[in-house]
N, C-alpha and C positions, 0 to 999 in steps of 0.2 A: 514189338511189345512182348515182354516176358510173360510166361504162363502164370496164372494165379497159383500160389502155393498154399497149402493148408496152414492154419494158424499155429499148429504145433510143430511145423517144419523147422529143423535146425539147419539153416543154410550153411554151406561150406564157406570158408574165407573167400569172399567174392572180390576179385580185383577191381571191379567197377565201384565197389563201396570202400576199397582200401585207401584211396587217395583223393584228397581234395586237390585243388589246383596247387596248393602249397602246403601239403600235409606237414605239420611241424616235426622237427627232429626230436628224438628223446632227449631229455635234459642230461647234461654232463657237467662234471666239475661242481662248482659252487651251486649252480641251478639245481643239480641233482640232490645235493645235500639239503638245500632249502625245501625241495619237494618231499624229501623223506623226513623232515623235522616232525610233522604230525604223528608219525609212527612212534617217535620217542615220547611225545606228549601222551599218547595212548598208553604206552608202557608205564609211564609215571602216574597213571590213574587219572589223567586229565581229559579223558575222552568226552565227558559231559560238556566241556567248553565248546565243542562243535555242534551241540544240539543234535538234531536229526539231519543236518545238512551234509555231514561227512560220515563215512563209516570206515572201519578198519576191516579189510578182507584178508582172512587167513586162508591160503590155498596151497596146493601141492605143486611144486616145481615139476614140469613135464619131463625134464631130463634127469634131474637129481633125485626127485622124490622127496626133497626136503621141504619143510614148512616155509612158505614165503608170505610176506605181508606187504600190503599197499593200502594207502588211504585214498578213497575215491569220493567224489561228490555224488550225492543221491539226487537223481533227476526226478524220480517219483517214488512215493511210499504209499502203500496201501495197508493201513493198519488192520482192517478186517481180514484181508487175505494173508497178511504177514509176509509182504513182499517188498523188495527194494529194486528199483530199476536204475541201471548205470549206463553211461555212454563211454565208449572207448575213444577218447579224443585223439589218441595216437593211431587209431585204426585197428584193424585185426592183427597187426603185428605186435601190439603191446603184449608184454610177457604175461601179465595177469589174465588177459583175454585168451591167449593161446593155452595157458595152464588150465583155465576153466574148460576149454574145449576138450582137453585130454582127460581131466578129472573134474566133472561138474559138481561134485559135492565139496562143500567148503563151510567155513564158519565166518559170520560177520559179528563185529562188535560195534554196537551203536551206544554211545555213552559208555556206561559200565556193564551193559547187558550183552550177552553173547547168544547167537541164534545159529543153529545148524541150518544150512540152506542148500538148495540144489539150483544150479544155473540153467536157465532156458534162454536160448539165443533167439532174438526176435527177428521177424522178417523186415525187409526194407520198408514196406508200407506201415507196419506197426511202429517202426522207428520214426517215420515221418509224422505220424499222428502224435507220438510222444513229444517230439520237439515242438510241434505246432501248439500243443497244450502248455508246454513248459514256458515258451517265450512270453506270453502275456503275464505270467506270474513273476517272471524274473527277466524283464526286458533288457536291462543293461548286461546282465550275465550272459544271456542268450546271444546278444549281438557280439560281445567279446569272444565268447566261445566259438561262434561261427567264423569270426575274423581270424582267430588263432588257428583254426583248422583250414583256413583258406577258402571259405565259402562266402559268396557274395549274397547277402540278404537285404531286402528292402523294407523289412519290418512287417510284411504281410504274412498271414498264416500260410499262404501258398509257398512263399519263399522259404520259410522255416520248414515246411513239410518236405520240400525238395532237398534241402540240406540234410534233414533228418533221415531221408532215405539212403544217404551215403555214409551215415555214421553207424557203426556197429553198436547195438544196444543189447544188454543182457538183463533179464529179470531174475532176481534171486528170491526163490520161494522158500519160506520156512518149511523145514521137514516136519512131518507129523511126529509129535512127541519130542521134537528137538527143541532146545532152548537154553 
C-alpha cells in the first residue's frame, strides 16, 4: 500500500495512473479536426453555447513557450471557490496536462468570461472521490468516459472510485484579483 500523501502534494506523472487497460490514442486526422472544432466556436464568440460544461484552456506550450488552446469538459465547478476540475482522459501524456505541469498558470474561458487560474494536480484518492461524485450526476457520460479510457465499471461508487484513482485530475483555481 502506498504511503498517504498530503492533500497539496503535486504527484509526479505516475505510470500506474498513466494507462488504463486500453488507454485511448490521441485523435488524428478527421477525429482531431472534430475534437478541435469547439476552439473555433469559442474564437467566433460562441462559447456560451457550451454553458459551463466545457471550457477553453489557454496555456503555455512547454517546449515552444507559445500560447496553446484546448477545450475540455468540466468535471466539477465550485462557484464559491472559483475553481474548475478537469480530468485528463488521455492520461498524463496529454499535451495540455504536461504543459500545465511545466507552467501551472493559465487562463480559462467559460462562455465569454475569462479567468486567470493556477493548476493544482490532485492525488489519486482525490481523483477517485471526484469521479465517484461525478458518476451519479452524469451516469451515461461517466460510463462512456470510463469505457473510452478502458476502465471496467459496474456502476457502483467503488468501481468509479477505483477508476478515478487512475485518471489524472487537475483543479484550476482562480487567481486572486484575476478575472
